[in-house]
C-alpha positions in Angstrom: -40.8 -166.8 -196.1 -37.4 -165.3 -197.2 -38.3 -161.7 -197.0 -39.7 -160.4 -200.2 -38.5 -163.4 -202.3 -41.0 -166.0 -203.3 -39.0 -168.7 -201.8 -39.1 -170.6 -198.3 -36.0 -170.7 -196.0 -35.5 -173.8 -193.8 -35.9 -172.5 -190.2 -35.7 -174.6 -187.0 -35.4 -178.3 -188.2 -35.0 -181.4 -186.3 -34.3 -184.3 -188.6 -31.9 -185.8 -191.2 -29.6 -183.6 -193.3 -31.4 -182.2 -196.4 -30.2 -180.4 -199.5 -34.0 -178.6 -199.5 -32.8 -175.5 -197.6 -34.5 -173.0 -200.0 -37.5 -174.2 -201.6 -39.2 -171.9 -204.4 -42.9 -170.9 -204.0 -45.0 -173.6 -206.0 -42.2 -176.7 -205.6 -42.9 -179.5 -203.3 -45.4 -179.7 -200.6 -44.1 -176.9 -198.8 -43.7 -174.7 -201.9 -47.6 -175.4 -202.8 -48.8 -174.3 -199.7 -46.9 -171.1 -199.9 -48.9 -170.6 -202.9 -52.5 -171.7 -201.9 -52.0 -170.8 -198.0 -54.2 -173.9 -197.5 -53.1 -176.8 -195.2 -51.9 -180.1 -197.1 -52.2 -183.2 -195.8 -50.5 -185.9 -197.7 -50.9 -189.3 -196.6 -48.7 -191.0 -198.8 -45.8 -188.6 -200.5 -44.9 -191.2 -203.0 -48.4 -190.5 -204.7 -47.4 -186.7 -205.0 -45.8 -185.7 -208.4 -44.3 -182.5 -206.7 -42.8 -183.9 -203.8 -39.3 -183.0 -202.9 -37.7 -185.7 -200.6 -35.9 -184.5 -197.7 -35.7 -188.0 -196.4 -35.9 -191.4 -197.8 -37.8 -192.6 -194.7 -40.6 -189.9 -195.0 -43.8 -191.5 -196.2 -46.5 -188.7 -195.1 -46.4 -185.1 -194.6 -48.6 -182.2 -193.4 -48.0 -178.8 -194.0 -49.7 -175.7 -192.3 -49.1 -172.2 -193.2 -48.7 -169.1 -191.0 -50.8 -166.4 -192.3 -50.3 -163.0 -191.1 -52.3 -160.0 -192.3 -53.3 -162.1 -195.3 -49.7 -163.1 -196.2 -48.0 -166.6 -195.8 -45.1 -165.7 -193.3 -44.1 -169.2 -192.9 -45.3 -172.8 -192.3 -44.9 -175.6 -190.0 -44.0 -179.1 -191.9 -44.2 -182.3 -190.3 -42.9 -185.6 -191.9 -44.1 -189.1 -190.7 -42.2 -192.4 -191.2 -45.4 -193.9 -191.2 -48.3 -193.7 -194.0 -51.4 -191.7 -193.3 -50.8 -190.9 -189.5 -52.2 -187.4 -189.5 -55.8 -187.0 -188.0 -58.3 -184.4 -188.2 -57.5 -183.6 -184.6 -53.7 -183.0 -185.6 -54.7 -180.9 -188.4 -57.1 -178.8 -186.4 -54.4 -178.4 -183.3 -51.7 -177.3 -185.9 -53.9 -174.9 -187.5 -54.8 -173.5 -184.1 -51.1 -173.4 -183.4 -50.1 -171.4 -186.5 -53.0 -168.8 -185.7 -51.4 -168.4 -182.4 -47.9 -168.1 -183.7 -49.2 -165.5 -186.3 -50.6 -163.3 -183.4 -47.1 -163.0 -181.8 -44.8 -162.8 -184.6 
């Protein structure tokens, strides 16, 4: 999250270059998670009307919020070049990780 602004700033990132380095709350999958504060698993990004493409190779995505004191302070966003790759175990591990990150930030 970009301070008090209702937007996300791309932080540590590995992947192809992207134009989406600032994402307003509500826009794209990450922006939707910033509003809902709920994990969003997208088996096929091409079925989402509100998807912002960071790479033409991305086929699926999981976004997990990092919540501290009831506020979304960031999120982990993982893209996949494979359709529907994310399991319930992946989701559980990422949600645990985001909870742990929130404790130390």
